LUMMAR-992355 format. One record per atom (N, C-alpha, C): residue in three letters; x, z, y. Coordinates in nm, 4 decimals. Layout:
N
ALA  X  Z  Y $
...
***
This chain:
174
MET  11.6447  8.1924  12.6172 $
MET  11.5864  8.3338  12.6468 $
MET  11.7077  8.4315  12.5544 $
GLU  11.7655  8.5109  12.6245 $
GLU  11.8798  8.6040  12.5473 $
GLU  11.8019  8.7266  12.5136 $
LEU  11.7881  8.7467  12.3864 $
LEU  11.7184  8.8745  12.3427 $
LEU  11.8031  8.9863  12.3328 $
LEU  11.9152  8.9664  12.3015 $
LEU  12.0150  9.0864  12.2592 $
LEU  12.1581  9.0320  12.3334 $
GLU  12.2406  9.1172  12.3607 $
GLU  12.3905  9.1004  12.3657 $
GLU  12.4208  9.0365  12.2454 $
SER  12.5442  8.9291  12.2641 $
SER  12.5932  8.8600  12.1712 $
SER  12.6534  8.9342  12.0594 $
GLY  12.7263  9.0394  12.0788 $
GLY  12.7725  9.1277  11.9796 $
GLY  12.6761  9.1802  11.8767 $
ASN  12.5689  9.2228  11.9555 $
ASN  12.4606  9.2881  11.8591 $
ASN  12.3551  9.1722  11.7901 $
ARG  12.3517  9.0446  11.8363 $
ARG  12.2689  8.9541  11.7685 $
ARG  12.2947  8.9304  11.6336 $
LYS  12.4295  8.8903  11.5891 $
LYS  12.4590  8.8848  11.4699 $
LYS  12.4349  8.9948  11.3558 $
ALA  12.4432  9.1268  11.4119 $
ALA  12.4402  9.2412  11.3333 $
ALA  12.2843  9.2396  11.3126 $
THR  12.2143  9.2029  11.4200 $
THR  12.0553  9.2133  11.4168 $
THR  11.9963  9.1077  11.3270 $
ILE  12.0706  9.0101  11.3187 $
ILE  12.0114  8.8810  11.2416 $
ILE  12.0350  8.9174  11.0898 $
LYS  12.1656  8.9690  11.0567 $
LYS  12.1921  9.0196  10.9287 $
LYS  12.0813  9.1407  10.8802 $
ARG  12.0573  9.2193  10.9756 $
ARG  11.9711  9.3343  10.9258 $
ARG  11.8349  9.2730  10.8974 $
VAL  11.7796  9.1836  10.9816 $
VAL  11.6543  9.1099  10.9540 $
VAL  11.6561  9.0332  10.8105 $
GLN  11.7497  8.9732  10.7777 $
GLN  11.7744  8.8970  10.6605 $
GLN  11.7745  8.9921  10.5443 $
ASP  11.8568  9.0865  10.5540 $
ASP  11.8711  9.1927  10.4552 $
ASP  11.7359  9.2489  10.4225 $
PHE  11.6591  9.2971  10.5240 $
PHE  11.5265  9.3538  10.5206 $
PHE  11.4317  9.2700  10.4266 $
PHE  11.4271  9.1487  10.4568 $
PHE  11.3595  9.0634  10.3584 $
PHE  11.4319  9.0325  10.2395 $
LEU  11.5346  9.0315  10.2060 $
LEU  11.6218  9.0019  10.0840 $
LEU  11.6297  9.1221  9.9815 $
ASN  11.6670  9.2431  10.0566 $
ASN  11.7017  9.3470  9.9811 $
ASN  11.5948  9.3994  9.9061 $
GLU  11.6209  9.4368  9.7730 $
GLU  11.4982  9.4731  9.6752 $
GLU  11.4196  9.6047  9.7401 $
ASN  11.4939  9.6756  9.8013 $
ASN  11.4638  9.8332  9.8427 $
ASN  11.4009  9.8138  9.9678 $
GLU  11.3676  9.7138  10.0339 $
GLU  11.2987  9.7163  10.1664 $
GLU  11.1684  9.6287  10.1690 $
TYR  11.1659  9.5129  10.2047 $
TYR  11.0401  9.4277  10.2041 $
TYR  10.9853  9.4270  10.0844 $
PRO  11.0481  9.3726  9.9681 $
PRO  10.9939  9.3461  9.8351 $
PRO  10.9322  9.4817  9.7970 $
THR  10.9749  9.6020  9.8383 $
THR  10.9246  9.7322  9.7866 $
THR  10.8028  9.7543  9.8682 $
ILE  10.7876  9.7123  10.0016 $
ILE  10.6767  9.7429  10.0593 $
ILE  10.5688  9.6565  10.0178 $
ARG  10.5783  9.5339  9.9758 $
ARG  10.4845  9.4495  9.9110 $
ARG  10.4177  9.5092  9.8118 $
ARG  10.5114  9.5340  9.7071 $
ARG  10.4587  9.6109  9.5978 $
ARG  10.3866  9.7221  9.6131 $
ARG  10.4371  9.8052  9.6817 $
ARG  10.3756  9.9491  9.7003 $
ARG  10.2445  9.9236  9.7866 $
SER  10.2223  9.8419  9.8453 $
SER  10.1263  9.8247  9.9534 $
SER  9.9907  9.7497  9.8624 $
GLY  10.0023  9.7168  9.7306 $
GLY  9.9133  9.6751  9.6406 $
GLY  9.8324  9.7670  9.5922 $
ASP  9.7017  9.7573  9.5474 $
ASP  9.6043  9.8557  9.5071 $
ASP  9.5997  9.8845  9.3614 $
TRP  9.7159  9.8006  9.2800 $
TRP  9.7399  9.8384  9.1322 $
TRP  9.7796  9.9776  9.1163 $
GLY  9.7424  10.0274  9.0158 $
GLY  9.8111  10.1589  8.9302 $
GLY  9.7489  10.2925  9.0320 $
LEU  9.6565  10.2718  9.0877 $
LEU  9.6218  10.3832  9.1684 $
LEU  9.4984  10.4306  9.0818 $
LYS  9.4717  10.5721  9.0655 $
LYS  9.3771  10.6311  8.9929 $
LYS  9.2885  10.7197  9.0980 $
SER  9.1612  10.7218  9.0708 $
SER  9.0812  10.8091  9.1353 $
SER  9.1335  10.9610  9.1297 $
PRO  9.1262  11.0479  9.2464 $
PRO  9.1449  11.1945  9.2176 $
PRO  9.0842  11.2571  9.1338 $
GLN  9.1569  11.3455  9.0422 $
GLN  9.0726  11.4203  8.9584 $
GLN  9.0686  11.5788  9.0052 $
ASN  8.9384  11.6047  9.0076 $
ASN  8.9198  11.7367  9.0636 $
ASN  8.8729  11.8251  8.9318 $
ASP  8.9488  11.9500  8.9459 $
ASP  8.9305  12.0518  8.8463 $
ASP  8.8917  12.1840  8.9106 $
VAL  8.7627  12.2253  8.8870 $
VAL  8.7017  12.3500  8.9907 $
VAL  8.7945  12.4553  8.9292 $
THR  8.8303  12.4522  8.7971 $
THR  8.8867  12.5922  8.7620 $
THR  9.0140  12.6109  8.7826 $
GLY  9.0969  12.4969  8.8215 $
GLY  9.2218  12.5064  8.8859 $
GLY  9.3212  12.5435  8.7556 $
ILE  9.2937  12.5301  8.6301 $
ILE  9.3780  12.5445  8.5278 $
ILE  9.4412  12.4411  8.4618 $
HIS  9.3670  12.3219  8.4657 $
HIS  9.4201  12.1821  8.4070 $
HIS  9.5240  12.1355  8.5031 $
GLY  9.5378  12.1695  8.6286 $
GLY  9.6256  12.1011  8.7351 $
GLY  9.7707  12.1182  8.6915 $
SER  9.8707  12.0404  8.7555 $
SER  10.0098  12.0471  8.7226 $
SER  10.0634  12.1566  8.8262 $
ARG  10.1880  12.1998  8.8049 $
ARG  10.2524  12.2798  8.8923 $
ARG  10.3456  12.1987  9.0024 $
HIS  10.3386  12.0627  8.9917 $
HIS  10.3868  11.9810  9.0868 $
HIS  10.2958  11.9358  9.2148 $
GLY  10.1567  11.9722  9.1963 $
GLY  10.0632  11.9313  9.2822 $
GLY  9.9888  11.8168  9.2361 $
ASN  9.9091  11.7672  9.3407 $
ASN  9.8225  11.6581  9.2939 $
ASN  9.8909  11.5212  9.3022 $
SER  9.9431  11.4559  9.2009 $
SER  9.9926  11.3313  9.2144 $
SER  9.9355  11.2178  9.2716 $
SER  9.7857  11.2190  9.2300 $
SER  9.7092  11.1292  9.2552 $
SER  9.6855  11.1319  9.4115 $
GLU  9.6790  11.2297  9.4751 $
GLU  9.6816  11.2425  9.6261 $
GLU  9.7992  11.1959  9.7002 $
ARG  9.9035  11.2311  9.6127 $
ARG  10.0557  11.1844  9.6794 $
ARG  10.0662  11.0306  9.6905 $
ASN  10.0126  10.9784  9.5701 $
ASN  9.9967  10.8242  9.5300 $
ASN  9.9157  10.7709  9.6386 $
MET  9.7905  10.8194  9.6854 $
MET  9.7307  10.7758  9.7829 $
MET  9.7825  10.7767  9.9180 $
ILE  9.8448  10.8760  9.9617 $
ILE  9.9307  10.9012  10.0783 $
ILE  10.0386  10.7795  10.0917 $
ASP  10.1226  10.7684  9.9851 $
ASP  10.2256  10.6793  9.9746 $
ASP  10.1549  10.5301  10.0052 $
TYR  10.0673  10.4961  9.9226 $
TYR  9.9797  10.3694  9.9281 $
TYR  9.9294  10.3450  10.0815 $
ALA  9.8757  10.4552  10.1465 $
ALA  9.8598  10.4168  10.2732 $
ALA  9.9684  10.4026  10.3584 $
GLU  10.0653  10.4735  10.3626 $
GLU  10.1781  10.4427  10.4333 $
GLU  10.2458  10.3087  10.4146 $
TYR  10.2464  10.2662  10.2886 $
TYR  10.3014  10.1390  10.2670 $
TYR  10.2125  10.0131  10.2954 $
VAL  10.0816  10.0440  10.2980 $
VAL  9.9842  9.9612  10.3615 $
VAL  10.0081  9.9288  10.5103 $
GLN  10.0154  10.0482  10.5987 $
GLN  10.0775  10.0252  10.7423 $
GLN  10.1893  9.9641  10.7660 $
ALA  10.2884  9.9720  10.6567 $
ALA  10.4100  9.9130  10.7046 $
ALA  10.3924  9.7572  10.6680 $
LYS  10.3177  9.7231  10.5650 $
LYS  10.2936  9.5857  10.5363 $
LYS  10.2108  9.5351  10.6470 $
ARG  10.1142  9.5934  10.6896 $
ARG  10.0437  9.5609  10.8146 $
ARG  10.1328  9.5228  10.9546 $
ALA  10.2192  9.6070  10.9590 $
ALA  10.3279  9.5871  11.0753 $
ALA  10.3916  9.4667  11.0735 $
VAL  10.4584  9.4464  10.9206 $
VAL  10.5240  9.3307  10.9214 $
VAL  10.4490  9.2050  10.9304 $
ASP  10.3210  9.1983  10.8624 $
ASP  10.2321  9.0879  10.8953 $
ASP  10.2020  9.0723  11.0556 $
ASN  10.1646  9.1810  11.1098 $
ASN  10.1362  9.1531  11.2675 $
ASN  10.2657  9.1019  11.3329 $
ALA  10.3734  9.1504  11.2916 $
ALA  10.5031  9.1164  11.3537 $
ALA  10.5398  8.9510  11.3460 $
ILE  10.4954  8.9094  11.2321 $
ILE  10.5191  8.7692  11.1831 $
ILE  10.4238  8.6980  11.2881 $
VAL  10.2964  8.7343  11.2934 $
VAL  10.2071  8.6797  11.3801 $
VAL  10.2453  8.6662  11.5296 $
GLY  10.3190  8.7588  11.5729 $
GLY  10.3606  8.7822  11.7079 $
GLY  10.4592  8.7025  11.7341 $
CYS  10.5351  8.6366  11.6484 $
CYS  10.6469  8.5379  11.6518 $
CYS  10.5980  8.4111  11.7179 $
SER  10.6805  8.3568  11.7783 $
SER  10.6430  8.1939  11.8245 $
SER  10.6080  8.1075  11.7143 $
SER  10.5294  8.0048  11.7503 $
SER  10.4852  7.9238  11.6659 $
SER  10.4929  7.7608  11.7371 $
SER  10.5749  7.7434  11.8049 $
SER  10.5818  7.6174  11.8836 $
SER  10.6939  7.5203  11.8123 $
TYR  10.6937  7.4008  11.8557 $
TYR  10.7756  7.3077  11.8029 $
TYR  10.9358  7.3564  11.8243 $
ARG  10.9454  7.3924  11.9353 $
ARG  11.0868  7.4403  11.9899 $
ARG  11.1219  7.5654  11.9287 $
HIS  11.0347  7.6592  11.8991 $
HIS  11.0721  7.7776  11.8390 $
HIS  10.9590  7.8188  11.7309 $
PRO  10.9978  7.7533  11.6107 $
PRO  10.9052  7.7814  11.4899 $
PRO  10.9335  7.9084  11.4007 $
SER  10.9530  8.0097  11.4727 $
SER  10.9858  8.1414  11.4168 $
SER  10.8818  8.1824  11.3262 $
GLN  10.7447  8.1633  11.3264 $
GLN  10.6493  8.2044  11.2222 $
GLN  10.6781  8.1401  11.1069 $
GLN  10.6844  8.0043  11.1222 $
GLN  10.6919  7.9115  11.0022 $
GLN  10.8323  7.9508  10.9149 $
ILE  10.9391  7.9834  11.0187 $
ILE  11.0832  8.0124  10.9330 $
ILE  11.0617  8.1231  10.8579 $
ILE  11.0101  8.2328  10.9299 $
ILE  10.9818  8.3679  10.8520 $
ILE  10.9050  8.3597  10.7299 $
LYS  10.7865  8.2814  10.7416 $
LYS  10.7100  8.2578  10.6361 $
LYS  10.7643  8.1795  10.5170 $
TYR  10.8245  8.0545  10.5469 $
TYR  10.8861  7.9707  10.4538 $
TYR  11.0015  8.0429  10.3867 $
ARG  11.0894  8.0792  10.4620 $
ARG  11.2232  8.1224  10.4076 $
ARG  11.2228  8.2613  10.3673 $
TYR  11.1467  8.3548  10.4413 $
TYR  11.2012  8.4961  10.3737 $
TYR  11.0583  8.5463  10.2999 $
ILE  10.9516  8.5173  10.3307 $
ILE  10.8199  8.5390  10.2554 $
ILE  10.8224  8.4646  10.1359 $
GLN  10.8076  8.3279  10.1277 $
GLN  10.7903  8.2447  10.0307 $
GLN  10.9054  8.1911  9.9519 $
GLY  11.0325  8.1993  10.0055 $
GLY  11.1405  8.1727  9.9428 $
GLY  11.1698  8.0283  9.9326 $
LEU  11.1242  7.9394  10.0036 $
LEU  11.1522  7.7908  9.9931 $
LEU  11.3070  7.7780  10.0249 $
ASP  11.3446  7.6481  9.9489 $
ASP  11.4588  7.6206  9.9954 $
ASP  11.4905  7.5306  10.1339 $
LEU  11.6018  7.5375  10.1807 $
LEU  11.6331  7.4931  10.3079 $
LEU  11.5775  7.3677  10.3460 $
LEU  11.6279  7.2718  10.2494 $
LEU  11.5711  7.1312  10.2741 $
LEU  11.4152  7.1131  10.2887 $
THR  11.3287  7.1696  10.2043 $
THR  11.1856  7.2024  10.2246 $
THR  11.1518  7.2596  10.3519 $
ILE  11.2024  7.3560  10.4029 $
ILE  11.1912  7.4003  10.5278 $
ILE  11.2227  7.3306  10.6402 $
LYS  11.3330  7.2516  10.6365 $
LYS  11.3761  7.1710  10.7583 $
LYS  11.2653  7.0633  10.7757 $
GLU  11.2331  7.0158  10.6412 $
GLU  11.1208  6.8958  10.6401 $
GLU  11.0094  6.9542  10.7123 $
ARG  10.9522  7.0670  10.6683 $
ARG  10.8251  7.1391  10.7340 $
ARG  10.8420  7.1444  10.8846 $
ILE  10.9538  7.1990  10.9300 $
ILE  10.9623  7.2301  11.0671 $
ILE  11.0288  7.1090  11.1743 $
ASN  11.0681  7.0100  11.0987 $
ASN  11.1295  6.9118  11.1663 $
ASN  11.2647  6.9487  11.2459 $
LYS  11.3278  7.0269  11.1769 $
LYS  11.4700  7.0708  11.2156 $
LYS  11.5666  7.0377  11.1191 $
PHE  11.6139  6.8968  11.1208 $
PHE  11.7147  6.8725  11.0207 $
PHE  11.8445  6.8973  11.0204 $
GLY  11.9044  6.9040  11.1469 $
GLY  12.0388  6.9369  11.1479 $
GLY  12.0784  7.0762  11.1135 $
ASN  12.1956  7.0971  11.0458 $
ASN  12.2307  7.2358  11.0215 $
ASN  12.2256  7.3254  11.1312 $
SER  12.3014  7.2941  11.2432 $
SER  12.3196  7.3756  11.3588 $
SER  12.1828  7.3804  11.4238 $
THR  12.1003  7.2837  11.4280 $
THR  11.9728  7.2930  11.4870 $
THR  11.8887  7.4178  11.4066 $
TYR  11.8773  7.3734  11.2820 $
TYR  11.8077  7.4931  11.2132 $
TYR  11.8568  7.6037  11.2102 $
GLN  12.0154  7.6522  11.2017 $
GLN  12.0528  7.7499  11.2155 $
GLN  12.0155  7.8393  11.3276 $
ARG  12.0281  7.7700  11.4437 $
ARG  11.9829  7.8359  11.5821 $
ARG  11.8385  7.8808  11.5707 $
ALA  11.7488  7.7954  11.5237 $
ALA  11.6067  7.8127  11.4957 $
ALA  11.5840  7.9518  11.4197 $
ASP  11.6470  7.9644  11.2930 $
ASP  11.6536  8.0735  11.2126 $
ASP  11.6926  8.2020  11.2824 $
ASP  11.8025  8.1981  11.3568 $
ASP  11.8703  8.3168  11.4220 $
ASP  11.7693  8.3464  11.5288 $
TYR  11.6977  8.2777  11.5922 $
TYR  11.6254  8.2930  11.7188 $
TYR  11.4714  8.3604  11.6406 $
ALA  11.4587  8.3100  11.5302 $
ALA  11.3212  8.3678  11.4527 $
ALA  11.3680  8.5077  11.3999 $
CYS  11.4843  8.5511  11.3614 $
CYS  11.5124  8.6817  11.3018 $
CYS  11.5077  8.7822  11.4358 $
LEU  11.5786  8.7296  11.5511 $
LEU  11.5804  8.8071  11.6670 $
LEU  11.4517  8.8514  11.7035 $
GLU  11.3598  8.7384  11.7163 $
GLU  11.2225  8.7482  11.7847 $
GLU  11.1253  8.8522  11.6809 $
PHE  11.1597  8.8255  11.5486 $
PHE  11.0977  8.9267  11.4485 $
PHE  11.1337  9.0644  11.4682 $
ALA  11.2669  9.1065  11.4965 $
ALA  11.3073  9.2365  11.4996 $
ALA  11.2510  9.2815  11.6303 $
ASP  11.2311  9.2146  11.7397 $
ASP  11.1394  9.2712  11.8649 $
ASP  11.0068  9.2990  11.8272 $
CYS  10.9347  9.1864  11.7566 $
CYS  10.7986  9.2146  11.7168 $
CYS  10.7759  9.3320  11.6247 $
LEU  10.8591  9.3349  11.5336 $
LEU  10.8431  9.4288  11.4225 $
LEU  10.8634  9.5832  11.4863 $
GLU  10.9525  9.5841  11.5804 $
GLU  10.9900  9.7283  11.6472 $
GLU  10.8403  9.7714  11.7169 $
ALA  10.7797  9.6791  11.8078 $
ALA  10.6534  9.7015  11.8737 $
ALA  10.5305  9.7436  11.7702 $
MET  10.5372  9.6539  11.6542 $
MET  10.4293  9.6970  11.5736 $
MET  10.4473  9.8131  11.4824 $
CYS  10.5792  9.8653  11.4678 $
CYS  10.5798  9.9740  11.3904 $
CYS  10.5468  10.0934  11.4779 $
GLU  10.5679  10.0921  11.6119 $
GLU  10.5304  10.1787  11.7116 $
GLU  10.3693  10.1838  11.7011 $
ARG  10.3055  10.0763  11.7137 $
ARG  10.1657  10.0550  11.7176 $
ARG  10.1047  10.1152  11.5907 $
PHE  10.1619  10.0962  11.4813 $
PHE  10.0864  10.1425  11.3455 $
PHE  10.1607  10.2795  11.3012 $
ASN  10.2366  10.3378  11.3746 $
ASN  10.2995  10.4484  11.3304 $
ASN  10.3593  10.4464  11.2037 $
VAL  10.4453  10.3583  11.1765 $
VAL  10.5213  10.3447  11.0420 $
VAL  10.6392  10.4435  11.0322 $
ASP  10.6536  10.5127  10.9227 $
ASP  10.7758  10.5875  10.9063 $
ASP  10.8837  10.5185  10.9131 $
PRO  10.9910  10.5737  11.0024 $
PRO  11.1197  10.4916  11.0126 $
PRO  11.1978  10.4904  10.8704 $
ALA  11.1589  10.5699  10.7696 $
ALA  11.2193  10.5842  10.6425 $
ALA  11.1719  10.4632  10.5725 $
ILE  11.0618  10.4134  10.6024 $
ILE  11.0299  10.2826  10.5349 $
ILE  11.0606  10.1659  10.5920 $
ILE  11.0509  10.1590  10.7307 $
ILE  11.1053  10.0388  10.8121 $
ILE  11.1770  10.0926  10.9240 $
PRO  11.3121  10.0952  10.9184 $
PRO  11.3856  10.1243  11.0056 $
PRO  11.4078  10.0332  11.1155 $
ASP  11.4434  10.0536  11.2474 $
ASP  11.4522  9.9700  11.3411 $
ASP  11.5801  9.8660  11.2990 $
LEU  11.5383  9.7529  11.3146 $
LEU  11.6459  9.6351  11.2785 $
LEU  11.7426  9.5924  11.3755 $
HIS  11.7222  9.6613  11.4953 $
HIS  11.8027  9.6032  11.6126 $
HIS  11.9265  9.6748  11.5885 $
ALA  12.0497  9.5958  11.6140 $
ALA  12.1680  9.6483  11.6045 $
ALA  12.2339  9.7167  11.7399 $
LYS  12.1621  9.8421  11.7646 $
LYS  12.2014  9.8906  11.8809 $
LYS  12.1993  10.0659  11.8446 $
THR  12.2329  10.1245  11.9461 $
THR  12.2183  10.2808  11.9432 $
THR  12.1360  10.3210  12.0480 $
GLY  12.0686  10.4223  12.0041 $
GLY  12.0008  10.4942  12.1188 $
GLY  11.8518  10.4552  12.1422 $
SER  11.8016  10.3611  12.0163 $
SER  11.6547  10.3396  12.0065 $
SER  11.6013  10.4432  11.9771 $
LYS  11.4691  10.4541  12.0132 $
LYS  11.3658  10.5635  11.9786 $
LYS  11.3212  10.5599  11.8214 $
ARG  11.3255  10.4497  11.7571 $
ARG  11.2918  10.4449  11.6132 $
ARG  11.4319  10.4601  11.5318 $
GLU  11.5475  10.4399  11.5879 $
GLU  11.6724  10.4813  11.5313 $
GLU  11.7010  10.6271  11.5314 $
GLU  11.6651  10.6934  11.6511 $
GLU  11.6881  10.8281  11.6652 $
GLU  11.5811  10.9162  11.5698 $
ASN  11.4648  10.8779  11.5487 $
ASN  11.3468  10.9298  11.4599 $
ASN  11.3978  10.9133  11.3219 $
ARG  11.4600  10.7810  11.2738 $
ARG  11.5223  10.7849  11.1433 $
ARG  11.6203  10.8664  11.1055 $
ASN  11.7011  10.8872  11.2141 $
ASN  11.8100  10.9727  11.1913 $
ASN  11.7647  11.1232  11.1663 $
LYS  11.6694  11.1640  11.2474 $
LYS  11.6020  11.3046  11.2365 $
LYS  11.5382  11.3184  11.1107 $
SER  11.4784  11.2249  11.0563 $
SER  11.4174  11.2334  10.9484 $
SER  11.4912  11.2350  10.8358 $
GLY  11.6261  11.1767  10.8280 $
GLY  11.7332  11.1735  10.7190 $
GLY  11.7726  11.3064  10.7160 $
GLU  11.7897  11.3622  10.8440 $
GLU  11.8683  11.5098  10.8520 $
GLU  11.7834  11.5967  10.7718 $
LYS  11.6419  11.5954  10.8229 $
LYS  11.5356  11.6997  10.7698 $
LYS  11.5347  11.6709  10.6051 $
GLN  11.5578  11.5486  10.5609 $
GLN  11.5399  11.5210  10.4098 $
GLN  11.6771  11.5906  10.3432 $
GLU  11.7693  11.5899  10.4150 $
GLU  11.8996  11.6364  10.3606 $
GLU  11.8819  11.7958  10.3628 $
ALA  11.8417  11.8377  10.4664 $
ALA  11.8267  11.9883  10.4752 $
ALA  11.6977  12.0493  10.3825 $
ASN  11.6389  11.9605  10.3351 $
ASN  11.5234  11.9964  10.2279 $
ASN  11.5776  11.9878  10.0927 $
GLY  11.7017  11.9264  10.0824 $
GLY  11.7533  11.8973  9.9646 $
GLY  11.6934  11.7887  9.8777 $
LYS  11.6448  11.6835  9.9571 $
LYS  11.5724  11.5706  9.8813 $
LYS  11.6943  11.4438  9.8754 $
***
């Protein structure tokens, strides 16, 4: 099954790997989707006690909700990947990228002992995850600034949205 053109396959695989391993992407989504550090909103009817920067508790709750949706999209994308003997994509994503197990342990668990056999399975898992994640991000309405499209192609809807949101942030001076 050919998921993408060969030129874009390597770049897409690299983007998926970077998504899981780059501290500013999936690890941040995992941290920010937790419920620690949140405080209940403080209402002050007088309006005097408030800050000039707005309600930080409200902003924290909105950020939390956005990251929970992003984490849900990632979790559902993993479940959407193949889980067969021939294509153990779910297991590879979970063991390698989520749990961070070493390659020998992963190869034993999925019965792919050869380096090239495992590498093909890992590449397929990354390509399949990118496809599933794109669909889940659309379904859960995930902000492209949190999870960009991982496909290495131009003209995708999420990529255009990410570019537009980046232009708006630059225009607003953020």
